[in-house]
C-alpha positions in Angstrom: 80.7 -50.2 164.3 83.1 -48.2 162.1 86.2 -49.7 160.6 89.2 -47.5 160.6 91.9 -48.2 158.0 95.4 -47.0 158.1 95.6 -43.8 156.1 98.9 -42.5 154.6 98.8 -39.6 157.1 98.5 -42.0 160.0 101.2 -44.2 158.6 103.5 -41.1 158.3 102.8 -40.3 162.0 103.6 -43.9 162.9 107.0 -43.5 161.2 107.6 -40.2 162.9 106.7 -41.8 166.3 109.2 -44.6 165.6 111.9 -42.0 164.8 111.1 -40.0 167.9 111.1 -43.2 170.0 114.6 -44.0 168.6 115.7 -40.5 169.4 114.4 -40.8 173.0 116.3 -44.1 173.5 119.5 -42.6 171.9 119.5 -39.2 173.8 120.7 -39.4 177.4 118.9 -37.4 180.1 117.0 -37.8 183.3 114.3 -40.4 183.0 111.8 -38.3 184.8 111.9 -35.8 182.0 110.6 -38.4 179.6 107.8 -39.4 182.0 106.7 -35.8 182.9 106.9 -34.4 179.3 105.4 -37.6 177.9 102.3 -37.5 180.1 101.9 -33.7 180.6 100.1 -33.0 177.3 97.1 -35.0 178.6 96.7 -33.0 181.8 94.1 -30.7 180.2 91.9 -33.9 179.9 91.6 -34.0 183.7 90.5 -30.3 183.7 88.1 -31.0 180.9 86.1 -33.7 182.6 82.5 -33.0 183.4 79.4 -35.1 183.9 77.3 -33.0 181.5 79.4 -33.7 178.4 78.7 -36.0 175.5 80.8 -39.1 174.9 84.3 -38.1 173.6 83.7 -34.4 174.3 86.3 -32.3 176.3 85.0 -29.4 178.2 85.4 -26.2 176.1 87.4 -24.5 178.9 90.2 -27.1 178.5 90.3 -27.1 174.7 92.8 -24.2 174.3 95.2 -25.9 176.7 94.8 -29.3 175.1 95.3 -27.9 171.6 98.4 -25.9 172.6 100.0 -29.0 174.1 99.2 -31.1 171.1 101.0 -29.1 168.4 104.5 -29.9 167.3 105.5 -26.3 167.6 105.5 -26.3 171.4 108.0 -29.2 171.9 110.1 -28.0 169.0 110.5 -24.5 170.7 111.1 -26.0 174.1 113.6 -28.5 172.7 115.5 -25.7 170.9 115.6 -23.8 174.2 116.9 -26.8 176.1 119.6 -27.4 173.5 120.6 -23.7 173.6 120.7 -23.9 177.4 122.8 -27.0 177.3 120.0 -29.2 178.7 119.0 -32.7 177.6 116.2 -32.5 174.9 114.8 -35.9 176.2 111.7 -34.3 177.6 110.7 -32.3 174.5 111.4 -35.4 172.4 109.1 -37.5 174.6 106.5 -34.7 174.3 106.7 -34.9 170.5 106.5 -38.7 170.7 103.3 -38.4 172.6 101.8 -36.1 169.9 102.9 -38.4 167.1 101.5 -41.5 168.8 98.2 -39.7 169.4 98.0 -38.8 165.7 98.9 -42.4 164.8 95.9 -43.6 166.8 93.7 -41.0 165.1 93.5 -38.4 167.9 94.0 -34.9 166.8 93.2 -31.3 167.9 89.8 -30.5 169.3 87.1 -28.2 168.0 85.9 -25.2 170.1 83.2 -27.3 171.6 85.6 -30.1 172.6 85.1 -32.8 170.0 87.8 -34.3 167.8 88.4 -32.5 164.6 87.8 -34.6 161.5 
C-alpha cells in the first residue's frame, strides 16, 4: 500500500479547482453545457478499454485524444472562442474544472503506452 501525501502542486490544483467551481457557479449558462463539457474529457477512456491491458493502462490508440482533452490549452481556447462569439463560457469552465480536479487527485497525462506519467 502506498501513502500519497498532498504535494504543493496538488494543493495548487485544488485551489484552482475551487476557483473554477466558483466561476462555474457564478457564470450563467445552459446547465447541459456544464454536464457535457465536464464529462466529455473522459470519453477517450471508453475507447481505450481493452481486456489485454494492464491495470491502470489506457489503450495507446486513445492516448492522444485523452491527452489533448486533458490540457488547459484546449478549454482556454474554446472558452475564448465562446466569449468572442457571445456564448456562455460555462462549458469550457467546467472542462477546466474537470482537468484541475483530476490533477488534484493525482491523475495527469498519459505516456505513449497508456500509463499515468509520473
